[in-house]
N, C-alpha and C positions, 0 to 999 in steps of 0.2 A: 835324358833323351825322351822325346815325346813318343808315347805309345799309341800307334794308330791301329785301330781294331781291324784285324784281317780275318780272324776265326773266332767263333763263339760256339759254345756248346748249347744244345737245346735244353731248355728247362721244362720239366713236366709239371702239370697241374693235376691234383687229385680232386675228383668231384665230391661235392658235399653229400652227407647223408644225415638223416634225422637223428637228433641226439637220443641216447637210450634213456628210458624212464628210470628215475632213481628209486631207491627203496623208500617206503613210507616213512614219514617223519617220526612216527611213534616207535619204530623198531629200534631196539638197543644196538649199540655199535657191534657187540659181539655176535648178534644174530644176523647182521647184514652179510649176505653172500658176496664173495669176491666176484668182480666182473668176469663174465664168460668171454672167451675169445672165440669168435666165429670164423671158421675157415673162409677166406676170400672176402671178408668184410672190408669195406672201404672206410678210411678215416676221413673226418672233415678236413678241408684244406687249412693250412696254417693261416693265422690272421696277423695283421700288422698292428703293433702296439704304438699307435700314433701319439698317445699321451707322453710316453717315454721319449719318443723320437723328437717331438716338437720341443720338449724341455731339455734336450741333450746338450752336452758341453760343446758340440760342434757348431751350435747356433748362438749368435750374439743377441743381446737385448734389442738392438736395433733391428735385427732380422726378425725376431719374434714379434715386434710391434706391427709388422705388416700382415701377420696372420689374420687380423680382423678384416682385411680387404681381400686376401687371397684364399682363405678357407682351404688350406692344403689337405687336411684330413678328409673333409667332406668331398673335396674335388677328386682326390685319388681313389676314395672308396666308390664314388660314382663311376669312375672309369673301370673299376674292378681290379685294381692293383693287388697282387698277392706276393708273399715271399717266394723266392726261388724262380721268379720269372726272369726272362731276358728282356730288358727294357732299354729303349733308346730315347734319350732326352735331346731334343733338337735345340741348338743354339742356347746352351746353358748360361751364357754370360759369365757373371761372377760366381755362380753356383748356388743361388738362393734355393732352388728346388733340388739341386744335387744333394744338399745337406739333409734333405728328407728322403729322397729316393734311394740313396746308397744304403742306409740302414734299413729301409723298408723292404728292399728285395732280399737283403740278408746275405750271409756268407755263401749260401748255395745258389744265389742268383747272380746275375750280371747286369751292370748298368753301363751302357755306352753313352758317354757324354760327347755328342756330335758338335764339336766346336768349329770355328772358322778355320780355313786353311792357313797355316802359319807361313806358307810360302807366298801368300798373296801380297804382303807388305810388312814393313818393319812393325807397324802398329799391331797387325794381326799376330805376328810372331811373339810380340811382347805380351799380348793378351793370353795367348795359349800357354806361354811359359809361366805366367802368373797362376793360371788355372792348374797346370801340372804341379806347381809348387804346393798349391792347396791340397791336391790329392796326396802328394808325398808326405805331407806334414801330419796326417792323421790316419790311423789304421782303420777308421770307420769307412774309408774309401778304398779299402783293399780290393773290393769287388768291382771297382770302377776303372774303366779304360777310356782313353780318348779315341774318338773317331773324327772324321772330317765331314762337315756339311758345308758345301760351297756351291754357289750358283745353282742351287736346287738339286744338287747331286749328293748322295749319301754313301760313305765308304763302309757300309755294313753289308755282309753277304745276303743275297736274296733269300727270302723264306726263313730267316733265322730268329726274328724277334717276336715275342708275345705281345708287345705293346710299344707303340711310338707315341711320345708326348711332346706337344709344343705349346708354350705359354706366351701369348702376346707377341707373336712373330709374323703372322700371316700378312699383316699390312706391309711389312718390309719386302716380302717376296712379291706382293701385288704391285708395289711401287717400282720394284726392280724387274718386273716382268718375268719372274722365275717361279711363280706360284704353281702353275700347272705342272712344271717339271718336278717341283718339290713334292706335291701330292702323289705323283707317280712313283717317286723314289720311296716314299713311305709305304705305298702299296706293295712295291716289290720287296721291301725289307721284311714285311710281316709274313708270318705263317698264315695259312688258311685259318680263319676264325680269329685272327689277331685283331687287336683294338688300336685305333688311332684316337687319341684324346686331344681335343683342341680347346684352348681358352683364348679368346680374342676380344679386344675392345669393340663394342657394338654400336654401329651407326643405325639410326632408325630407318626402316624400310622406305619411308616417305621422303627421305633426304635425297639431295642431288648426288648421283653416282660419282660426279667429279670429286667430291669430298674424300673419297677413298684413296685418291692419288696423293693427297697432301695432309690429311688430318690425323692419320694413324688409326682411324676407326674403319671398320668393315661392316657391310651388310651381311646378316646371317644367311640370307638366301644365296648370296654370291659364294660364300664359303661352302655351303652345302652343295651348290652346283659344281664347284671345282672338285670337291671330294668324290661326288658321284661320277663325274667325268673320268676320274682315275679308276673307277671300279668299286668304290666303297659304298656301303649301305648305311644310312643314318639309323643308329640303334637307340638313340636317346638324346634328350636335351634337358638341361637343368638350369634353374635360376639361382643356383648356389652363389654365383659371383655377380649377381645383378645389383645395380645401384640406381634406383629410380630418381635420385637427385641429380644424376649426370644428364645434362641436356645435349652434350656432344656438339656444341656450337661455339667453341672458344677461339679467341684470336690466334692462338698458336697450337690448335688441335688438342689432342689428348695430352700433350706434354705441358699444357697449361695447368693441369691438375697435379696433385702430389703423386709421386715423390719428386717430379721434375721441377714444378713451379717455373715454367719457362718465361713467365711474365715478371719474374723476380718478386719484388715486394708489392707490386700492383695488385690490389684486391686479394692479397695472399690469404687473409682470414676467410674470405668468401670461398675460395677454392679449397682451403683446408677443411672447411665445414662440409663441402660436397664430398670430399674423400676421393679415393681412387676411382677409376673409370667403371662404367657399366660394362659388364662382360658377359658374353655368351659362353656356355660350357657345353660342348658337343661331343658325343661319343659315336664313332663310326666303327664299322666292322668290315673286315675283308671276308667275303663269302667263302664258305668251305668248298 
């Protein structure tokens, strides 16, 4: 049975403190005093072991080969992901990022994979069923539940999430005229101070706006504008996923490039040499 997320428990984050200075290198082990416990002292927040996660058995060699283009460890670190968070992944597809996010938030965290509505069509139902089978097949996903994201609406309780993440999806909502509703749904789902992380194919600001309706590329200024209209504040931008070799002007849009190769064998070597698309990486915050 498909598990639709209705309730989730709040995850707490512990603020970082400066590490305690160690005993001098010249001191003998027997002379080193045991660490003192200070009443009320705060411990540093737990960190994510991305090396272990990225090499985990839940990931295939084919999946790992795309790390060079998607830079998952650097991207999630930029967004500020930490264990024990409640995270919502929007439109997870086959689960490429789910394979990283589930172990990253850990057993005390919660990941909501906001997939399409299975009631929308037979194709949608089959896609959700396959994803649920993936979750059921590996205990690494024990902290992961299915939610629904459809027509810009998200089935996650308001004010419940520490982080909402979307990877290369905004162009679909823009072309389907649901982007404004989607950003508002993300804003509503987040706690005050929560983070919205966006990765999207980037269209040069000098390009014709009409290309955003067909190419799969989006202007950064347009995405920032939509997020701010929903109430978000831009907290940071990164070139982690930039690709200066991508000119964003191909016959079949972004799908011309790998991994889609929409042109088939036509100039395949050229497109393979370019690599995956140039992408913006944007961090937004819901004000406190």
